[in-house]
C-alpha positions as CSV (number, residue, x, y, z in Angstrom):
1,X,35.6,87.4,-67.6
2,X,33.6,89.5,-70.0
3,X,30.4,88.8,-68.1
4,X,31.7,90.2,-64.8
5,X,29.9,93.4,-63.7
6,X,31.5,96.6,-62.4
7,X,29.9,99.7,-61.0
8,X,30.9,103.1,-62.5
9,X,32.6,104.0,-59.3
10,X,34.7,100.9,-59.5
11,X,35.8,101.7,-63.0
12,X,36.6,105.3,-62.1
13,X,39.2,104.2,-59.6
14,X,41.4,102.7,-62.4
15,X,42.6,106.0,-64.0
16,X,46.4,105.8,-64.0
17,X,49.0,104.7,-66.6
18,X,49.7,101.3,-65.0
19,X,46.1,100.8,-63.9
20,X,43.8,102.1,-66.7
21,X,40.2,101.0,-67.4
22,X,37.7,102.6,-69.8
23,X,34.1,101.8,-70.8
24,X,32.8,101.8,-74.3
25,X,29.1,101.2,-74.9
26,X,28.6,99.4,-71.5
27,X,31.8,97.2,-72.0
28,X,34.7,97.6,-69.6
29,X,38.2,97.3,-71.0
30,X,41.5,97.0,-69.1
31,X,44.0,99.0,-71.0
32,X,46.8,98.9,-68.4
33,X,49.2,96.8,-70.5
34,X,48.0,98.1,-73.8
35,X,48.3,101.9,-73.0
36,X,52.0,102.2,-73.9
37,X,51.2,100.5,-77.3
38,X,48.2,102.6,-78.1
39,X,48.6,103.8,-81.7
40,X,47.2,107.2,-80.8
41,X,49.6,107.7,-77.9
42,X,49.4,107.4,-74.2
43,X,48.2,110.9,-73.5
44,X,44.9,110.3,-75.3
45,X,44.1,107.5,-72.9
46,X,45.1,109.4,-69.8
47,X,42.7,112.3,-70.6
48,X,40.4,112.9,-67.7
49,X,37.4,112.3,-69.9
50,X,38.8,108.8,-70.9
51,X,40.7,107.2,-68.0
52,X,38.2,105.4,-65.8
53,X,35.3,107.0,-67.6
54,X,32.7,106.2,-70.2
55,X,34.6,107.0,-73.4
56,X,31.9,105.9,-75.8
57,X,31.5,109.3,-77.5
58,X,35.2,109.9,-77.8
59,X,35.9,106.4,-79.0
60,X,33.3,106.7,-81.9
61,X,34.7,110.1,-82.8
62,X,38.0,108.4,-83.6
63,X,37.3,104.8,-84.5
64,X,35.0,102.7,-86.5
65,X,33.0,99.9,-84.8
66,X,35.1,97.3,-86.4
67,X,38.0,98.1,-84.0
68,X,36.0,96.6,-81.2
69,X,35.6,93.4,-83.2
70,X,39.3,92.8,-83.6
71,X,40.6,89.8,-81.6
72,X,43.4,91.8,-79.9
73,X,40.9,94.3,-78.5
74,X,38.2,91.8,-77.7
75,X,40.7,90.2,-75.3
76,X,41.0,93.5,-73.4
77,X,37.3,93.4,-72.3
78,X,37.1,92.3,-68.7
79,X,33.4,92.9,-68.0
80,X,30.4,95.2,-68.3
81,X,29.0,98.1,-66.4
82,X,26.3,97.1,-64.0
83,X,22.8,98.3,-64.9
84,X,23.8,99.3,-68.5
85,X,23.0,97.6,-71.8
86,X,24.8,97.7,-75.1
87,X,23.3,100.4,-77.3
88,X,25.3,100.3,-80.5
89,X,25.2,97.2,-82.7
90,X,26.9,96.6,-86.1
91,X,24.7,95.6,-88.9
92,X,24.4,91.8,-89.2
93,X,25.9,90.1,-92.3
94,X,23.4,90.3,-95.2
95,X,21.0,92.6,-93.3
96,X,19.6,95.9,-94.5
97,X,20.8,99.2,-93.2
98,X,18.4,101.2,-91.1
99,X,20.1,104.5,-92.0
100,X,17.8,106.7,-94.1
101,X,18.6,106.5,-97.9
102,X,21.3,103.9,-97.3
103,X,19.0,101.5,-99.2
104,X,16.9,102.1,-102.4
105,X,13.3,102.7,-101.5
106,X,12.2,99.3,-102.8
107,X,14.2,97.8,-99.9
108,X,13.0,100.3,-97.3
109,X,10.2,99.4,-95.0
110,X,7.0,101.2,-95.8
111,X,7.8,101.9,-99.4
112,X,6.5,100.2,-102.6
113,X,7.8,99.6,-106.1
114,X,6.2,98.5,-109.4
115,X,9.4,96.8,-110.5
116,X,10.6,94.3,-107.9
117,X,9.0,91.0,-106.9
118,X,9.6,88.6,-104.0
119,X,12.2,86.7,-106.0
120,X,14.1,90.0,-106.4
121,X,14.1,90.5,-102.6
122,X,15.2,87.0,-101.9
123,X,17.9,87.4,-104.5
124,X,19.1,90.7,-102.9
125,X,19.4,89.1,-99.5
126,X,21.3,86.1,-100.7
127,X,23.6,88.2,-102.9
128,X,24.5,90.7,-100.2
129,X,25.4,87.8,-97.9
130,X,27.7,86.4,-100.6
131,X,29.3,89.8,-101.1
132,X,29.9,90.3,-97.4
133,X,31.0,86.7,-96.7
134,X,33.3,86.2,-99.7
135,X,34.1,89.4,-101.5
136,X,34.7,92.0,-98.8
137,X,37.3,90.1,-96.8
138,X,39.2,89.2,-100.0
139,X,38.8,92.8,-101.4
140,X,40.4,94.4,-98.4
141,X,43.3,92.0,-98.5
142,X,43.9,92.3,-102.3
143,X,43.6,96.1,-102.3
144,X,46.5,96.0,-99.9
145,X,48.8,93.5,-101.7
146,X,47.7,94.4,-105.2
147,X,47.3,90.7,-106.3
148,X,44.4,89.5,-108.4
149,X,41.2,88.4,-106.6
150,X,41.5,85.0,-105.0
151,X,40.6,81.9,-107.0
152,X,38.3,80.8,-104.1
153,X,36.1,83.8,-104.8
154,X,35.9,82.9,-108.5
155,X,35.1,79.3,-107.6
156,X,32.2,80.4,-105.3
157,X,30.9,82.7,-108.0
158,X,31.0,79.8,-110.5
159,X,29.2,77.5,-108.0
160,X,26.4,80.0,-107.6
161,X,26.5,80.9,-111.4
162,X,27.2,84.5,-110.6
163,X,29.6,84.8,-113.5
164,X,26.9,83.7,-115.8
165,X,24.3,86.0,-114.3
166,X,26.6,89.0,-114.7
167,X,26.0,88.8,-118.5
168,X,22.3,89.5,-117.9
169,X,19.2,87.4,-118.8
170,X,19.4,85.0,-121.8
171,X,19.8,81.5,-123.1
172,X,23.2,81.2,-121.4
173,X,21.3,80.8,-118.1
174,X,19.1,77.9,-119.2
175,X,19.4,74.8,-117.1
176,X,21.6,76.5,-114.4
177,X,20.8,76.8,-110.7
178,X,21.1,80.5,-109.8
179,X,22.1,81.5,-106.3
180,X,21.2,78.0,-105.0
181,X,17.8,78.1,-106.6
182,X,16.7,81.5,-105.2
183,X,15.6,82.6,-108.7
184,X,14.8,80.5,-111.7
185,X,16.6,81.1,-115.1
186,X,13.3,82.2,-116.7
187,X,12.7,84.7,-113.9
188,X,16.1,86.3,-114.0
189,X,15.9,89.8,-115.5
190,X,17.8,93.0,-115.7
191,X,16.6,94.0,-112.2
192,X,18.5,91.0,-110.8
193,X,21.6,92.2,-112.6
194,X,21.0,95.8,-111.3
195,X,20.9,94.4,-107.8
196,X,24.2,92.6,-108.4
197,X,25.9,95.7,-109.7
198,X,24.7,97.8,-106.8
199,X,25.5,95.3,-104.1
200,X,29.1,94.6,-105.4
201,X,29.7,98.4,-105.3
202,X,29.2,98.3,-101.6
203,X,32.6,96.7,-101.1
204,X,34.0,100.2,-101.9
205,X,37.2,98.6,-103.3
206,X,37.1,99.9,-106.9
207,X,40.2,98.1,-108.2
208,X,39.0,94.8,-106.7
209,X,35.5,95.4,-108.2
210,X,37.0,95.6,-111.7
211,X,39.5,92.8,-110.9
212,X,36.7,90.4,-110.0
213,X,35.7,89.8,-113.7
214,X,35.2,93.4,-114.9
215,X,37.0,92.5,-118.1
216,X,34.9,89.3,-118.6
217,X,31.7,91.4,-118.1
218,X,32.6,93.4,-121.3
219,X,34.9,90.9,-123.1
220,X,32.7,87.8,-123.0
221,X,29.4,89.1,-124.5
222,X,30.9,89.6,-128.0
223,X,32.1,86.0,-127.9
224,X,28.7,84.8,-126.6
225,X,26.8,86.8,-129.2
226,X,29.1,86.6,-132.3
227,X,31.4,83.7,-131.7
228,X,31.4,80.5,-133.8
229,X,29.8,77.6,-131.8
230,X,33.0,75.6,-131.1
231,X,35.2,78.5,-129.8
232,X,32.2,80.2,-128.1
233,X,31.1,77.1,-126.2
234,X,34.7,76.3,-125.1
235,X,35.4,79.8,-123.7
236,X,32.0,80.3,-122.2
237,X,32.3,77.0,-120.3
238,X,35.8,77.8,-119.0
239,X,34.8,81.3,-117.9
240,X,31.5,80.2,-116.3
241,X,33.4,77.5,-114.4
242,X,35.7,80.2,-113.0
243,X,38.8,78.8,-114.6
244,X,39.5,81.4,-117.2
245,X,39.1,85.2,-117.6
246,X,38.5,87.4,-120.7
247,X,39.3,91.1,-121.2
248,X,38.1,93.5,-123.9
249,X,40.9,95.2,-125.7
250,X,39.6,98.1,-127.9
251,X,41.4,101.0,-126.3
252,X,44.7,102.3,-127.6
253,X,47.1,105.2,-127.0
254,X,45.8,106.3,-130.4
255,X,42.1,105.6,-129.9
256,X,39.9,105.7,-126.8
257,X,36.3,106.8,-127.3
258,X,37.1,107.1,-131.0
259,X,36.8,103.3,-131.6
260,X,37.0,103.8,-135.3
261,X,40.5,105.1,-134.9
262,X,42.0,101.8,-133.9
263,X,45.5,101.1,-135.4
264,X,46.0,97.5,-134.1
265,X,46.2,95.6,-137.4
266,X,45.0,92.2,-138.5
267,X,46.4,90.9,-141.8
268,X,44.4,88.1,-143.4
269,X,46.5,85.0,-144.1
270,X,45.7,81.4,-144.9
271,X,43.8,79.9,-142.0
272,X,43.4,83.1,-140.1
273,X,44.9,86.4,-139.2
274,X,48.3,87.8,-138.1
275,X,47.8,90.6,-135.5
276,X,50.3,93.3,-134.7
277,X,49.7,96.3,-132.5
278,X,49.1,97.6,-129.0
279,X,46.2,98.1,-126.6
280,X,46.3,100.3,-123.5
281,X,44.4,100.7,-120.2
282,X,42.9,97.3,-120.6
283,X,41.1,96.0,-117.5
284,X,42.2,92.5,-116.3
285,X,44.9,92.5,-119.1
286,X,47.7,91.3,-116.8
287,X,45.9,88.1,-115.8
288,X,43.4,87.5,-118.6
289,X,43.5,84.2,-120.6
290,X,41.6,85.5,-123.6
291,X,41.5,88.9,-125.3
292,X,38.6,90.2,-127.3
293,X,40.5,92.5,-129.6
294,X,39.4,95.2,-132.2
295,X,41.7,95.4,-135.2
296,X,41.9,97.4,-138.4
297,X,42.0,95.2,-141.6
298,X,43.7,95.8,-145.0
299,X,40.3,96.7,-146.4
300,X,40.0,99.6,-144.0
301,X,37.3,98.0,-142.0
302,X,37.4,96.5,-138.6
303,X,37.4,92.9,-137.3
304,X,37.1,91.6,-133.8
305,X,39.1,88.6,-132.8
306,X,39.5,86.3,-129.8
307,X,43.2,86.0,-129.1
308,X,44.4,83.4,-126.5
309,X,47.4,84.3,-124.3
310,X,50.4,82.7,-125.9
311,X,53.5,83.4,-128.1
312,X,53.6,87.0,-129.3
313,X,51.2,88.3,-126.6
314,X,52.8,90.3,-123.8
315,X,51.1,92.3,-121.0
316,X,52.6,94.9,-118.7
317,X,50.9,96.5,-115.7
318,X,49.9,100.1,-115.8
319,X,49.9,102.1,-112.6
320,X,46.6,103.9,-112.1
321,X,45.0,105.6,-109.1
322,X,43.4,102.4,-108.1
323,X,45.1,99.1,-107.1
324,X,46.8,96.6,-109.4
325,X,44.2,94.0,-108.3
326,X,42.2,95.3,-111.3
327,X,45.0,94.0,-113.6
328,X,45.0,97.2,-115.7
329,X,47.6,96.6,-118.4
330,X,49.3,97.4,-121.7
331,X,49.2,94.7,-124.3
332,X,51.5,94.2,-127.3
333,X,50.7,91.8,-130.1
334,X,53.8,90.9,-132.2
335,X,52.9,88.8,-135.3
336,X,50.3,86.8,-133.4
337,X,48.6,84.1,-135.5
338,X,44.9,83.9,-134.8
339,X,42.8,81.0,-136.3
340,X,40.0,82.2,-138.5
341,X,37.4,80.4,-136.3
342,X,38.3,83.0,-133.6
343,X,36.7,85.8,-135.8
344,X,33.7,87.4,-134.1
345,X,31.1,88.4,-136.7
346,X,32.2,89.1,-140.3
347,X,35.6,90.0,-141.5
348,X,34.9,93.8,-141.7
349,X,31.9,93.9,-139.5
350,X,33.8,94.5,-136.2
351,X,32.5,97.9,-135.5
352,X,29.0,96.5,-135.2
353,X,30.3,93.8,-132.8
354,X,31.9,96.5,-130.6
355,X,29.0,99.0,-130.7
356,X,26.5,96.2,-129.7
357,X,28.4,95.9,-126.5
358,X,28.3,99.5,-125.3
359,X,24.7,99.8,-124.0
360,X,25.0,96.9,-121.6
361,X,28.4,98.0,-120.4
362,X,27.4,101.6,-119.8
363,X,24.2,100.5,-118.1
364,X,26.1,98.1,-115.8
365,X,28.6,100.9,-114.9
366,X,25.7,103.1,-114.0
367,X,24.3,100.4,-111.6
368,X,27.6,100.3,-109.8
369,X,28.0,104.1,-109.7
370,X,24.6,104.5,-108.0
371,X,25.4,101.7,-105.6
372,X,28.7,103.3,-104.7
373,X,27.1,106.7,-104.2
374,X,24.4,105.3,-101.9
375,X,27.1,103.7,-99.7
376,X,28.8,107.1,-99.4
377,X,25.5,108.7,-98.4
378,X,25.3,106.2,-95.6
379,X,28.8,106.8,-94.4
380,X,28.2,110.6,-94.4
381,X,24.9,110.4,-92.5
382,X,26.5,108.2,-89.8
383,X,29.6,110.4,-89.5
384,X,27.6,113.6,-89.4
385,X,25.4,112.4,-86.6
386,X,28.1,111.0,-84.4
387,X,30.8,113.7,-85.0
388,X,30.7,116.5,-82.4
389,X,31.8,120.0,-83.3
390,X,31.4,123.1,-81.1
391,X,29.6,120.8,-78.6
392,X,26.9,119.8,-81.1
393,X,26.6,117.1,-83.8
394,X,28.0,118.0,-87.2
395,X,24.4,117.8,-88.5
396,X,23.6,121.0,-86.5
397,X,25.5,122.9,-89.2
398,X,23.2,124.1,-92.0
399,X,26.0,123.8,-94.6
400,X,26.4,120.1,-93.7
401,X,22.7,119.5,-94.0
402,X,22.8,121.2,-97.4
403,X,25.6,118.9,-98.6
404,X,23.6,115.8,-97.4
405,X,20.5,117.1,-99.2
406,X,22.5,117.3,-102.4
407,X,23.9,113.8,-102.0
408,X,20.4,112.3,-101.3
409,X,18.7,114.2,-104.2
410,X,21.4,113.0,-106.6
411,X,21.4,109.4,-105.7
412,X,17.6,109.1,-105.6
413,X,17.3,110.8,-109.0
414,X,19.9,108.5,-110.5
415,X,18.3,105.4,-109.0
416,X,14.9,106.2,-110.4
417,X,16.1,107.1,-113.8
418,X,18.2,103.9,-113.9
419,X,15.2,101.8,-112.8
420,X,13.0,103.3,-115.5
421,X,15.6,102.3,-118.2
422,X,16.0,98.9,-116.6
423,X,12.2,98.4,-116.9
424,X,12.4,99.3,-120.6
425,X,15.3,96.8,-121.1
426,X,13.1,94.1,-119.7
427,X,10.4,94.8,-122.2
428,X,12.5,95.5,-125.4
429,X,14.3,93.2,-127.7
430,X,17.9,94.0,-128.7
431,X,16.9,96.0,-131.8
432,X,14.4,98.1,-129.8
433,X,17.0,98.8,-127.1
434,X,19.5,99.9,-129.7
435,X,16.9,102.3,-131.2
436,X,15.4,103.7,-128.1
437,X,17.9,103.4,-125.3
438,X,21.4,104.1,-126.6
439,X,20.9,107.8,-125.9
440,X,19.1,107.3,-122.6
441,X,21.8,105.0,-121.3
442,X,24.5,107.4,-122.5
443,X,22.8,110.2,-120.6
444,X,22.2,108.2,-117.4
445,X,25.8,107.1,-117.3
446,X,27.0,110.7,-117.7
447,X,24.6,111.8,-115.0
448,X,25.6,109.0,-112.6
449,X,29.3,109.7,-112.9
450,X,29.0,113.5,-112.7
451,X,26.8,113.3,-109.6
452,X,29.2,110.7,-108.1
453,X,32.1,113.1,-108.4
454,X,30.0,115.8,-106.7
455,X,29.1,113.5,-103.9
456,X,32.8,112.4,-103.5
457,X,33.8,116.1,-103.2
458,X,31.1,116.9,-100.6
459,X,32.0,113.7,-98.7
460,X,35.6,114.8,-98.3
461,X,34.4,118.2,-96.9
462,X,32.1,116.5,-94.4
463,X,34.9,114.2,-93.2
464,X,37.6,116.8,-93.3
465,X,41.1,115.5,-92.9
466,X,39.8,112.0,-92.4
467,X,38.4,112.1,-95.9
468,X,41.9,112.2,-97.4
469,X,43.4,109.6,-95.1
470,X,43.7,106.0,-96.3
471,X,43.1,104.5,-92.8
472,X,40.6,105.0,-90.0
473,X,37.2,106.7,-90.0
474,X,37.3,108.2,-93.5
475,X,39.2,105.5,-95.4
476,X,36.2,104.6,-97.6
477,X,35.7,108.3,-98.4
478,X,39.3,108.7,-99.4
479,X,39.2,105.5,-101.6
480,X,35.9,106.6,-103.2
481,X,37.2,110.2,-103.9
482,X,40.4,108.8,-105.4
483,X,38.8,106.1,-107.6
484,X,35.4,107.6,-108.6
485,X,36.8,109.2,-111.9
486,X,37.2,105.7,-113.3
487,X,33.5,105.3,-114.1
488,X,33.6,108.8,-115.7
489,X,36.1,107.6,-118.2
490,X,35.7,103.9,-118.7
491,X,33.0,102.9,-121.2
492,X,32.9,106.3,-122.7
493,X,33.9,109.7,-121.3
494,X,31.2,112.0,-120.0
495,X,31.4,114.6,-122.8
496,X,31.4,111.9,-125.5
497,X,28.3,110.3,-124.0
498,X,26.5,113.6,-123.6
499,X,27.2,114.3,-127.3
500,X,26.0,110.8,-128.2
501,X,22.8,111.3,-126.4
502,X,22.1,114.6,-128.1
503,X,22.9,113.2,-131.5
504,X,20.6,110.3,-130.9
505,X,17.8,112.8,-130.0
506,X,18.5,115.0,-133.1
507,X,18.1,112.0,-135.4
508,X,14.5,111.8,-134.2
509,X,13.7,115.4,-134.4
510,X,10.5,115.8,-136.5
511,X,11.3,117.9,-139.6
512,X,8.1,119.9,-139.1
513,X,8.8,120.9,-135.5
514,X,8.8,124.7,-135.1
515,X,8.4,127.1,-132.1
């Protein structure tokens, strides 16, 4: 029984291949039958510092705590060491981390913030629990099999109105119960949405993150803001209920950041449009039900249409450096008839529809980027303190402390810049945001994604070989390093955004400014 007590001397007697005990953090494990099946080989367990000994330090230099929580290993525990108490505990579901800089300062005891209120704190607690109860188990499974996120997760998001909240504050939230009543619709603001973006990033499963409605996040707002009432209300209802998904299709092999260069063509006919063309690298394309599509018209302008999956619409998966659970795809439209009521905005006013979407998209990606960076900071701080090199913790090396300093400085800078912009969003209407924040948001996204890639590189160096291994101690580092470039490209490449920010600033340069 796990409650039986053994002295250290008793444990030490069991140090042979067919009679092998070890202790890890006061728990006694009988590995006699398991030894031959040990994934790391028998010799590791027969080491004189392991067999019959306290192997806590060695264990945590090789394994994450979750190994001890697996049923097959829990069954190996036969008791505890007399007079010793457990010292290492996993963070409880939904709880805050006590690792320095693992949480933003507004969640850290002893710190204050002018931005967040009690309902933000209650919301964060509830949302983190949702992420850890529902998303993380599904994310790890789907990252392995490449399938789309499970319908049960969408159903739970719909029940809590998370899908609706992802679109930010607005009339679409009126009359809805948010997170079981944790926050009222009239209280919900961009800081709640920032919390959502940063918490979801903690799953560290980038393909799943996008697969869980990433396309809807950018494909539904144009429908919500520019759609005709009948089609708008139908699609919004289906999506908010978790039954349907939308994706935004405005990227082609011919036009990426150059949205005005789209070649997908919409010909005006009686009763609507006929669309022919292709779209590439479209998030959620392989399983989306609706496509918000930018098309060139015969007049040389642009129109944005809502196209329902059906005859003439074909999607094919595109292999990328993250999993197919994101549904990244190539879309072909072959003479697809689109009813005129599916037009978003005016016939040749599509560019305005598309541009109106970018600020919120880029801001949201910045939220996720900072959340992801912070999780990596936590991983690196934990590893660097438990990893022993040359008889000392890895943190005894000045070069490692320097890398950690850079990581912390970058994530704290990005967090504070992002929170300032979020505060402005809460106090500006759409026109004011477009005027004042387009450049700021472009710059903050560029900053977030550039610093994220620096942090990914440094994290790999801190973890060494483990940082490029898809399993074990460094698997989250490997995944992050492999997938972090997505944010640097999606929603506008870094160089394009930097140029946009400067051009926005130059438009406001006073004509009489001189040195």
